[in-house]
C-alpha positions in Angstrom: -159.0 -17.3 -47.6 -163.0 -18.7 -48.1 -165.3 -17.6 -50.3 -168.8 -19.0 -50.5 -171.5 -17.5 -53.3 -174.9 -18.3 -53.9 -177.4 -17.1 -56.4 -181.6 -17.0 -56.8 -183.8 -16.1 -59.6 -187.5 -16.4 -59.5 -188.3 -18.0 -61.5 -185.2 -20.0 -61.4 -184.9 -20.3 -65.4 -185.4 -16.7 -66.1 -186.4 -14.1 -67.0 -187.0 -12.7 -63.4 -185.6 -11.3 -60.9 -181.7 -12.3 -59.9 -179.8 -11.9 -57.2 -176.0 -12.8 -55.1 -174.8 -13.5 -52.2 -171.4 -14.2 -50.8 -169.1 -14.6 -47.5 -165.6 -13.5 -47.1 -164.0 -15.4 -43.9 -160.4 -15.3 -43.5 -157.5 -13.7 -40.9 -158.7 -10.0 -40.2 -161.7 -10.2 -43.1 -165.8 -11.3 -42.2 -167.7 -9.8 -45.2 -171.1 -10.6 -46.2 -172.9 -9.1 -49.2 -175.7 -9.1 -51.2 -177.9 -7.6 -54.2 -179.1 -7.7 -57.7 -177.3 -9.8 -60.0 -178.8 -8.1 -63.3 -181.6 -5.5 -63.9 -184.6 -7.5 -63.3 -186.6 -9.5 -66.1 -184.1 -9.0 -68.2 -183.9 -11.8 -70.5 -180.3 -12.8 -68.5 -181.7 -12.5 -65.3 -181.5 -16.6 -64.8 -180.0 -18.6 -61.6 -176.9 -19.4 -63.6 -175.8 -15.6 -64.3 -176.8 -14.9 -60.5 -174.8 -17.5 -59.1 -171.7 -16.3 -61.4 -172.3 -12.8 -60.6 -172.0 -14.1 -56.7 -168.7 -15.7 -57.4 -167.8 -12.4 -59.3 -168.6 -9.7 -56.6 -166.7 -11.6 -54.1 -163.5 -11.8 -55.6 -163.8 -8.0 -57.2 -164.4 -7.2 -53.1 -161.2 -9.0 -52.6 -159.4 -7.3 -55.4 -160.4 -3.7 -54.2 -159.3 -5.0 -50.5 -155.6 -5.6 -52.2 -155.9 -9.7 -51.5 -153.8 -11.4 -53.6 -153.3 -14.7 -51.9 -154.6 -18.2 -52.2 -158.8 -18.9 -52.0 -160.9 -21.2 -51.9 -163.9 -20.5 -54.2 -166.9 -22.3 -52.6 -170.5 -23.1 -53.9 -173.5 -25.2 -54.9 -173.3 -24.5 -58.0 -171.9 -27.5 -60.1 -172.2 -25.2 -63.1 -170.2 -22.5 -62.0 -167.7 -24.6 -60.1 -167.2 -27.4 -62.9 -167.3 -24.3 -65.6 -164.2 -22.9 -63.8 -162.3 -26.3 -63.0 -162.6 -26.9 -67.1 -164.8 -29.8 -66.8 -167.9 -28.7 -68.4 -168.0 -26.4 -71.6 -169.4 -22.9 -71.2 -172.5 -23.5 -74.2 -174.5 -21.3 -73.3 -173.1 -17.9 -75.1 -174.8 -15.4 -72.7 -172.5 -17.1 -69.8 -169.2 -16.9 -71.6 -169.1 -13.0 -70.7 -169.5 -14.0 -66.9 -167.2 -17.1 -67.1 -164.5 -15.0 -68.6 -164.9 -12.3 -65.9 -164.4 -14.8 -63.2 -161.5 -16.6 -64.8 -159.7 -13.2 -65.2 -160.4 -12.4 -61.7 -158.7 -15.6 -60.7 -156.0 -14.8 -62.3 -155.3 -11.8 -60.2 -154.9 -14.5 -56.9 -151.7 -16.4 -56.3 -153.8 -19.6 -56.4 -157.8 -20.4 -56.5 -159.0 -23.6 -55.6 -162.6 -24.0 -57.0 -165.1 -26.4 -54.3 -168.1 -27.6 -54.8 -170.4 -28.0 -51.8 -173.8 -29.1 -50.8 -176.3 -26.5 -50.2 -176.5 -27.3 -46.5 -172.6 -26.4 -46.4 -173.3 -22.8 -48.1 -176.1 -22.3 -46.3 -175.1 -18.5 -45.0 -174.3 -17.7 -48.9 -177.9 -18.9 -50.2 -180.0 -17.0 -47.1 -178.2 -13.7 -47.9 -179.4 -14.7 -52.3 -182.6 -15.0 -51.0 -182.5 -12.1 -48.9 -181.6 -9.7 -51.8 -183.9 -11.7 -53.6 -187.2 -11.0 -51.2 -186.0 -7.4 -50.6 -186.0 -6.4 -54.7 -189.3 -7.8 -54.9 -191.4 -4.9 -54.6 -188.9 -2.6 -56.4 -188.7 -4.7 -59.4 -192.4 -5.5 -59.6 -192.4 -2.4 -61.8 -189.9 -4.0 -64.3 -192.3 -7.3 -64.9 -193.9 -7.0 -68.5 -191.4 -4.4 -70.0 -188.9 -4.8 -72.2 -186.7 -1.3 -72.5 -184.3 -0.9 -75.0 -181.5 -3.3 -74.2 -178.2 -1.7 -73.0 -175.0 -3.3 -73.9 -173.9 -4.3 -70.3 -177.8 -6.1 -69.5 -176.6 -9.2 -69.5 -172.7 -9.1 -69.3 -170.8 -8.4 -66.2 -168.4 -5.7 -66.1 -165.2 -6.8 -67.7 -162.8 -4.2 -66.8 -159.4 -5.6 -66.0 -159.0 -5.8 -62.2 
């Protein structure tokens, strides 16, 4: 099973609008999905969070489908891939919950291979994340400049057990 994931954010360093996209390809399955990664303009609406959410949502989808076999998870985010491989530490505190959730999901599969790919090999996931970003722009503007009360889940992934 092959998963490609990506994220996009405007502005890239946040806070802004963060969106994700992923594809899943394998025997009997072909899935494409995209959407908002976080509440628009929250302090954690960044490109790195969007990338993590793309990978998380893909593995959650496979888990819901009942798939537990081997996976190749490919993305053009060196940060996410290298953190999942243990080559980079998770230094940004707000990313640790995303990293932990992705690790938790990965343990539900027989084997997960984390693979960095150049952007051109991640084109469809990239296009999906940018599509979600464009689709969210008109509605997301209502959040711009507002500082709503933070909810506990504003910057944390859903950490329920798979």
